[in-house]
C-alpha positions in Angstrom: -19.8 5.3 -60.3 -17.7 8.2 -59.5 -18.0 10.8 -62.2 -14.6 12.2 -63.3 -14.0 15.9 -63.2 -14.5 17.6 -66.6 -11.2 19.4 -68.2 -13.1 22.3 -69.4 -15.9 24.6 -68.3 -16.4 27.2 -66.2 -15.0 26.1 -63.4 -12.0 24.8 -64.8 -9.1 26.4 -63.8 -8.2 28.1 -67.0 -11.4 29.6 -67.8 -11.3 31.3 -64.1 -7.5 32.5 -64.7 -8.6 35.0 -67.8 -8.5 38.4 -66.1 -4.8 37.1 -64.0 -3.2 36.3 -67.5 -5.1 39.6 -69.1 -2.8 41.6 -66.5 0.0 39.8 -67.0 0.0 40.4 -70.4 -1.0 43.8 -70.7 2.0 44.6 -68.4 4.2 42.0 -70.3 2.6 43.8 -73.8 3.4 47.2 -72.3 7.3 46.5 -70.6 8.2 44.8 -74.1 7.4 47.7 -76.2 9.2 49.8 -74.2 12.2 47.7 -74.0 12.0 47.2 -78.3 12.3 51.2 -78.0 15.0 51.7 -75.3 16.7 48.8 -77.6 15.9 51.1 -81.3 13.8 48.1 -82.3 11.4 50.6 -82.2 11.9 54.3 -83.7 11.2 55.9 -80.5 13.7 56.6 -77.9 11.8 58.4 -75.5 9.1 56.2 -75.5 9.9 54.8 -71.8 10.1 58.4 -70.8 6.7 59.4 -72.4 5.4 56.4 -70.5 6.5 57.4 -67.4 5.0 61.1 -68.1 1.5 60.2 -68.9 1.5 56.9 -67.3 3.2 57.2 -63.5 2.1 58.3 -60.7 3.2 62.0 -59.6 3.0 62.9 -55.8 3.4 66.9 -57.7 -0.1 66.4 -59.7 -1.5 66.2 -56.2 -0.3 69.7 -56.0 0.7 72.3 -57.8 2.1 70.4 -61.2 0.4 70.9 -64.6 -0.9 67.9 -65.9 0.0 66.9 -69.8 -3.5 66.2 -70.3 -6.8 66.8 -67.6 -7.9 63.5 -66.3 -4.0 62.5 -65.6 -4.5 63.5 -61.9 -6.9 60.5 -61.4 -5.9 58.1 -64.1 -2.7 57.7 -62.6 -4.0 55.9 -60.0 -4.1 53.0 -61.5 -2.2 53.2 -64.6 1.4 53.6 -62.8 0.7 49.8 -61.9 1.3 48.4 -65.7 4.4 50.0 -65.8 8.0 48.7 -64.6 11.4 50.0 -64.6 12.7 47.5 -66.8 12.7 43.4 -67.4 14.1 42.7 -64.2 11.3 44.8 -61.9 8.7 43.2 -64.2 9.7 40.1 -63.8 9.9 39.7 -60.8 6.7 41.3 -60.2 4.6 38.8 -62.8 6.1 35.9 -61.1 4.7 36.7 -57.5 1.7 38.2 -59.6 0.7 34.8 -60.8 2.0 32.5 -57.8 -0.6 34.4 -55.7 -2.8 35.1 -58.2 -3.5 31.2 -59.4 -3.9 30.5 -55.0 -6.5 33.8 -54.9 -8.5 33.1 -57.7 -8.9 29.5 -57.2 -10.2 30.9 -53.3 -12.6 33.8 -54.9 -13.0 33.3 -57.9 -11.7 35.4 -60.5 -14.4 38.7 -60.1 -13.7 38.9 -56.2 -9.7 38.7 -57.6 -10.1 41.6 -59.9 -12.2 43.5 -56.7 -9.2 43.0 -54.2 -6.5 44.0 -57.0 -7.9 47.0 -57.9 -8.7 48.2 -54.3 -4.6 47.1 -53.4 -3.6 48.9 -56.5 -5.1 52.2 -55.3 -4.5 51.9 -51.8 -1.3 51.9 -52.9 -1.5 55.0 -55.1 -3.3 57.3 -51.7 -0.4 56.3 -49.5 2.0 56.6 -51.6 0.1 60.3 -52.9 -0.4 60.8 -48.8 3.3 59.9 -47.8 6.0 60.2 -50.3 7.5 63.6 -51.3 9.3 62.5 -54.3 9.7 64.2 -57.4 10.5 61.3 -59.4 7.2 58.8 -60.5 6.4 55.6 -58.8 5.4 53.0 -61.4 4.8 49.0 -61.1 2.5 46.6 -59.7 3.5 45.8 -56.4 1.3 47.9 -54.2 -1.3 45.5 -55.5 1.0 42.8 -54.8 1.3 43.6 -51.5 -2.9 43.9 -50.9 -3.3 40.2 -52.4 -0.8 38.9 -49.7 -2.9 41.6 -46.8 -6.4 40.0 -48.1 -5.0 36.5 -47.9 -3.6 36.8 -44.3 -7.0 38.4 -43.4 -8.8 35.3 -44.8 -6.2 33.0 -43.0 -6.3 35.0 -39.3 -10.6 34.5 -40.2 -9.9 30.9 -40.6 -7.5 30.2 -37.9 -9.8 32.3 -35.1 -12.9 30.2 -35.8 -11.3 26.8 -35.6 -9.9 28.3 -32.5 -6.4 27.9 -33.5 -3.5 30.0 -32.9 -3.0 33.4 -35.0 0.8 33.5 -34.4 1.9 31.9 -37.7 -0.1 35.0 -38.8 2.4 36.9 -37.9 5.7 35.6 -39.2 4.8 36.5 -43.0 4.2 39.4 -41.8 7.8 40.5 -39.9 8.8 38.9 -43.2 7.8 41.4 -45.0 8.5 44.3 -43.3 12.1 42.6 -43.2 11.9 42.8 -46.7 10.7 46.3 -47.7 13.4 47.3 -45.0 16.2 45.1 -47.1 15.1 46.4 -50.6 15.1 50.1 -49.3 18.5 49.7 -48.6 19.5 47.8 -51.3 18.0 50.6 -54.0 19.2 53.6 -52.1 15.5 54.6 -50.5 14.2 54.5 -54.1 11.7 51.6 -52.8 8.4 53.0 -52.9 7.1 51.6 -49.5 4.1 53.5 -49.0 3.0 51.6 -52.0 3.4 48.5 -50.6 2.2 49.4 -46.7 -0.9 50.9 -48.8 -1.4 48.0 -50.7 -1.5 45.7 -47.9 -4.0 47.8 -45.5 -6.6 48.3 -48.9 -5.7 44.7 -49.5 -6.9 43.5 -45.9 -9.8 45.8 -45.6 -10.8 44.2 -48.7 -10.5 40.5 -47.3 -12.6 41.7 -44.7 -15.5 42.5 -46.4 -14.7 39.8 -49.3 -15.1 36.0 -47.8 -13.4 33.4 -50.0 -16.0 30.7 -50.6 -16.6 27.8 -48.7 -13.2 25.4 -48.4 -15.6 22.2 -47.6 -14.7 19.4 -49.8 -17.9 19.2 -51.9 -19.6 15.2 -52.4 -18.7 13.3 -55.2 -21.4 12.8 -58.1 -22.2 8.9 -58.1 -24.5 7.5 -60.2 
């Protein structure tokens, strides 16, 4: 008879999503604390400003600005992704992260997901630092999110190529993402960090080239 799948264990969905849940909890926890300070629930009215000053990505720190602490020019390449510009920004990013992250973890596992995520948020920071001259800090996880999309598209393109199927459908989400960035850039009066999105997508795609998903072929059922 066929052996039913286990509800829990190292290969069940919940344990494999631990890194995704951890990222979301950290991002939400930080933003909720900052919101509490903003609304006077916590007696630290300037807490958000301090968080941005010390954790946001400042292009000036790559030039002649003086950092608040010695390691800040290096740590900001990662800490910026855990800060957000308010509840709406957080909600949009976390919902997108969950939607993308679950599928990618199922495809490559939690460790490879983490590698793609870290490469993408790093790439977003590198591109922003290289292409932007903004005086304001850059915050948010969207660079990493675009990197997850970039990796996914690479995997889809590879599979379609191996199967001898047209690659045209891969071009559609790319065009849509470009249009979405343009619309958001216009809607935010140029405050959208499109450089971060571009860098995240490129680094995520590069990570997708070197990180291969596990076989999608169905395994034979256990019988007895």
